[in-house]
N, C-alpha and C positions, 0 to 999 in steps of 0.2 A: 676560738681566737676572736678578739674584739673586732668590731667593724671599723674599717679605716675610712677616713673622710674621702670625699670625692677628690680625684687628682692624686691618689696614693693607692698603694696596694699592700697587702699583708705579707709579712716575711717572718720566718722563725730563725733566731740567731743560731749560727753554726760555729764550731771551734775556730778561733782566730779572728772572728768578726769584731770590728769596732766601727764607729761612725765613719772614720776616714776611709777604711777599706770598702765599706758598703757604698759610700758616696762614689768612689772610683768605679766599682762594679756596676752600679745602676745609673751613672751619669747625673748625679745630683751633688749636693754639698753636705758636709757634716752639719753645718748650721741648719739646713733645711730638714735634715733627719731629726735633729734635736727639737726643732719647732713642732714637728709632726708627732713627737713622743714626749710631751711635757712630763717633767719629773724623772726622766730616764737619763742616766749618765752613761756615756760611752765606756767609761772605765769599770762600770759595774754590771755589764751585760752577762747574762747567764745563758748557757746553751739551751735552746728550745724556747727561750723567751720570745713572745710575739712583739713585733715592731711594725710600724707603718712606714713605708718608704715612699717619699714624694716622687711623682713621675708616673709615667704610664706603666702598665703591667708589663713585665719582661716578656718578650716574645722573639721569635725568629722569623725573618721574612719568609714568605712562601718559597719553597724549594722544589727542585725536580723530584719526581716520584722516586721512591727507593728502588734499587736494582732488584731483579728477580731473585726471590729467596730471602729478601730482607723486608722489614716492615718498619713503619714509623714508631718512634718511642719518644715520649715527652719526659725531659729531665725533671726529676723530683728532688726535694730538699735532701741533701746528704749524698746524692749520687756522685760517683767518680767513674771515669772511663774504665778503670781497673775493675771496679765492682760490677759494672754493667757487662764487661767482657767475660768475667768469671761466670756470672749468671747465665749468659747466653752461650757459654762454651766456645769462646773465640779469644782472640788476642787484642790488646790495645792497638797494636800495629794494624790489624785487620780493620778495626773500627775507624782508625785514622785514614786508612786507604779509601774508605767509602765516604767518610764525613770530613769536611774541611772545617775543623773546630780546634780551638785552643784548649787542650786537655786541662790546663790550669785555670780556665775561665769559663767553665760551664755555667749556664744560667738557668734558673728554675723556669720551666715552661718551654725551654728550647727544644726543638724537635731534631732528633738524629735518626739515622737508619741503623737497625740492629738485625742480626740474623733471626729468621722466624724461629719461634720456640717449638 
């Protein structure tokens, strides 16, 4: 992935992404995303295409330690709570019981607690 300029971070396009949705997700504007990616059109994005997103690297504020039997997990591109639950042999409801997150707005780099493998 190409190096992004200071004040931005690297991101890979996922299904359904466009500049407007990315701007909403990461707290920036579609125009700022366009300026950070000269020659790239919001309408022609390809899944897996690298982009630079203006703003700070997404992160989650420090949180309380995970409960006993659980461990921290950092959200990766393409993760869903359903996929994480299946991998960890638990349910989405169980993940939501422990983690106060919006399952439709997971952010890359966000830390959640998952059952120990």
